[in-house]
C-alpha positions as CSV (number, residue, x, y, z in Angstrom):
1,X,-67.4,34.0,-8.2
2,X,-64.4,31.8,-7.7
3,X,-61.3,32.4,-9.8
4,X,-60.4,29.9,-12.6
5,X,-57.2,27.8,-12.1
6,X,-55.0,30.4,-13.9
7,X,-56.1,33.4,-11.8
8,X,-56.5,31.5,-8.5
9,X,-52.8,31.7,-7.5
10,X,-53.1,35.5,-7.7
11,X,-56.4,35.9,-6.0
12,X,-58.5,32.8,-5.3
13,X,-61.8,34.5,-4.5
14,X,-61.9,37.0,-7.3
15,X,-62.3,36.7,-11.0
16,X,-62.4,39.6,-13.5
17,X,-65.4,39.9,-15.7
18,X,-64.2,39.2,-19.3
19,X,-66.9,39.4,-21.9
20,X,-67.1,37.8,-25.3
21,X,-67.4,40.4,-28.0
22,X,-71.0,39.4,-28.8
23,X,-72.0,40.1,-25.2
24,X,-70.5,43.6,-24.9
25,X,-73.8,45.3,-26.0
26,X,-75.6,43.6,-23.1
27,X,-73.3,44.9,-20.4
28,X,-74.1,47.0,-18.3
29,X,-77.3,48.3,-19.8
30,X,-79.3,45.1,-19.4
31,X,-81.1,43.9,-16.3
32,X,-79.2,42.7,-13.3
33,X,-80.2,39.1,-13.9
34,X,-78.7,39.2,-17.4
35,X,-75.6,40.9,-16.1
36,X,-75.2,38.0,-13.6
37,X,-75.6,35.5,-16.5
38,X,-72.7,37.2,-18.3
39,X,-70.5,37.2,-15.2
40,X,-69.3,33.6,-15.7
41,X,-65.8,32.3,-15.1
42,X,-63.7,32.8,-18.2
43,X,-61.9,29.7,-19.5
44,X,-58.3,29.6,-18.2
45,X,-57.4,28.0,-21.6
46,X,-58.2,31.3,-23.3
47,X,-56.2,33.5,-20.9
48,X,-52.6,34.4,-20.2
49,X,-51.2,36.0,-17.0
50,X,-48.2,38.2,-17.8
């Protein structure tokens, strides 16, 4: 997964998995396909890099 615009200057080819609270129960106990669905780029507008 490619990094979003906020993370890209730090590491352009890596993006941490950040789950929405409602998805936490599905990770990592669910099927691999479902885990891949959850591993989507997180909006840079909702993030801060400190």
